[in-house]
N, C-alpha and C positions, 0 to 999 in steps of 0.2 A: 391326494385323497379329497375328496368333497367334503367341505367345511359346512358350517351352519347355513349359511344363504344358499348353497346348492341343494343341501337335503330339504331345506324349507320349500325350494322351488318346485323339486319332484313331489314333494309330499301334497303340496296345494295342487298340483296337477292331477295327481292320483285320484284326490277327494271325489271330485264330480264324475268321475268315470266309475268309481266302486261305490259310493255309498248308496245303499238299499239294494245292489246287485248281490247275486249269490255266485259261489264257484261251484258249477256243474261238475266239473273235472280239472283236478291238476295233475299235469303230466312232466315226469321228472326224467331227464336224459343224461344225468351223470350220478354218480354214487355220492359226491360231497362237493361242497365249495370250499369255505373255511371248515364247516361243521357238516356233518352228514344230512343229506336231503330227504331220506326217507320218513321222517317225522310229517312231512308233506302230503303222504299219503293217507294219512289218517282221516276216516271217512266223516269224523266229527266237524271236518272243516267244510265240508259239501252241504249246499242247500241251504246255509245259515246267512240271512241278509248281514251285509257290511254295515254296521252302526257307526263308526267312525275312522278316519284315516287322519293321524297327527304325527307330528314330529315331536320327538324328545332328545335333544343334543343332536347326535349325529344319525340317530336311528328314526326309522320311520315305523310306525305301529300301526298296524292294520286290524281293526276290533270286529268282533262279528257276534251276533246276537247271543249267542251261548256263551258268551265270555271266554272263548277261544281267540287267541292273537296270533298275528305274524309279527314278529320283530326283524325288520331289514336294515343289515348295515350294507352300504354301497362299496365298501372297501375302496379300492383305487379305480376299478374300470366297472363297476357295476351300474347297468343301465335298465330302467323300463323302457318297453315300448308297445305302442298299442298296434295290432296286426289284425287284418282281416281274415276271417276264417279260410283254411286251406293254404293259406301263404306259405311259401317253401321256408323251412325252419333255417337260420343261420347258424354257421358252425359252433358259435359259442354262446347259444340260446340255450339256457341248462334247464328253464322252467317255463311251462306255458300253464297260465292260468285262463280255464275256458270259462266264460261268464254266461248267465242264463239270457242276456240279450243276445248273444251269437257272437260277441266280440272276443278278442281274446287278448291278453296281458301277457308280454313276454317278458322274461328276465335274462339280461345277456350280461355275461363277466368274461372278459377275455383272460385275465391273469388269476380268476378265481380265487380273490382274496376277501369277496364279498361272504356275506351270510344272511340265511334265512332261518330264524329260529320260531319254533311254535311254543307256544306257552298257554297257560290258563290263567286269568286274571280273578282275583278275588271279588271283584263287584265291578259292575258296568263302570268304565271310565277310569280304573285303576291302574297305577303304575307296573308294568311288568317286573317282576320280582327279579330279572336279571338286569334290569336298570337302576334298581335300588342305589347303586353305588355312585351315581351321578350329582354333580354338583347344581347349583342354581342355574335357571336360564338368563343369559344376558340381557334379554329385552323385556324381562320380566321385572316388576316392581322391587322383588327380593335383592337384584343385584342392584346395589347402592353402595356409596363411598364408605359408609360406616361397617357394611358386611366385609368389603374388600380390604379395608384396613386392618379389621380384626384378624383376619384370615394370614394377611402378608406378614404381620407383627410375629407370627411363629414361624417363618420360612427364611432359610439363609441361602436359598438357590437364587439364582438371577430372576429377577422380575418376570420376564418374558415367560419362562420356563413354568413358573408359578401360575401366569395367567393362560397357559395352555393346558393347564392339569385339569383334567374333566372332572375331578373330585371338587374343586373350587368352582369352575363355571364352565358350562358346556359350550360345545362348539366353536370356540375361537382358535382356528388352526394358526398355520404358520402365515399364511398371506394376510389375514386379518389381524393377526398381533401385531405383525411390522406395520401394518397402515395405523392401528391403533396407538402404538409408541410413537408413530411420527406425528399423528395429528396432535397428539397431547404433548408433544415436545419433551418426551422423556427417553433417556437413553436405556434401551432393554438390557444392557448388560449389568445394571444396578443391582444390588441384592434387594430383594423383596422386603426384607425387614427395615430397610432405610427408606422405603418410600412414605411420604408424608401424607396427612389426611387431604391436604388441598390437592397433592398431585394424584390422590386415588379418586378424588372427585373428577378431575380431568381425565384420568383413564376410564371411569366408568361412562363419562359423556362422549369420549371419542369412541369406545367401543359400540356403544347404541347407535351413534351416528354412521359410522362405518359399516356395520352390520346391517342396519335397515338401507342404507344407500345400496347395497351389494344386493340385496334381496330385490329390491325395484329394478336392477337390471338383470336379475335372473342369474346372478351367481357369476363365477370366474371360470373359464375354460382354458386351461393351458394344455391339457392333452385328451385325456379321454372324457371328461364329463360332458354328457349331453342332457338337455331338458327333454321331457317326455315327447315331444313334437321332433327330437332330432336337433334343435337347433342350439348354440352355443351360448353361455353367457356373456354378458357385454360389459362386466365391471372391470375387465382386463383394461380397458380405456380408461378407467379413472384411478387406476393405480398410481400413487405418488411416490412411492419409494422401494415397494417389492419389485424384484427383478431389474434394478436400476444400478447395479455395481458400477462404479467408476465414472458414471454419468453425473453432471451437476445436480445438486439438491434443488428440487423445484421451488424451494422456499428461501435458502440462501447462496446457492451456488456451489457451495463445498462437494467434493467429490463422494458420492455414498459409498459406504464401507459395508463389508459382511463379516461376519464373525459365526463359526458353528456352535449353537447352543443345544444341547440335549439332541445331539443328532440331526439338527433342521438348521439351514443356514438363513442368519437373521441380517436383514439389511437395516441401515440406519444412517442417519447423518451425524459424524461426530462434532459438528459446530454448534447445530441449533437443537439436538437432543441432549439435555444435560442430565 
């Protein structure tokens, strides 16, 4: 499933394409993805300039001048693609947004776990009500060692599970959590409440560094994720521990181990992650 760097990359590519443009038609070719698509046929979504395209966690918010907004989650296989007018529709292209400049923005999803939700914002730039449960952004100033330490002291779950909780901090999925703990030299199986203030500082620094590097590389592609132009993310070449089970640790040479946490496979070095 795309994590913060992948969604950031897609959102950044959509912004220049959509900003100040309007949807003159929205064509829907199936009843639902994760949720019904009929709300996309609301005429209030048409002929209203797009005033912003932004990322919140793993969601993309497309805001219109009348405070209507589309909240998009890519799921496991959701992909946006710019197409020429009249180009044949691909089998799994379920929504086509016709823009006022003649271009088409198409949304493709093979496994149909993605979602496009319509909502009305309380004011321009406001956060959609459906995203109110999300925690802080890891690249924002609010994600500090003091904040993380305060939250973790109340958690008795493994610290990696806590760091992947979107109610605490958004967008740090399995890949980037593994890389964060490796960079911080902290064992992800430890209890969250046992992590020290100093270790929280290391985790915050590592998370920001890992995520920023991944954004710079356009994210990580293992299966379905693609950028708007169809290209793959390049951060896979920079992974230090994720996907390296049994291989020598890139830091100390010990074999990388795995453990299942919260239904996800965690990669870590038992020797240098304490």
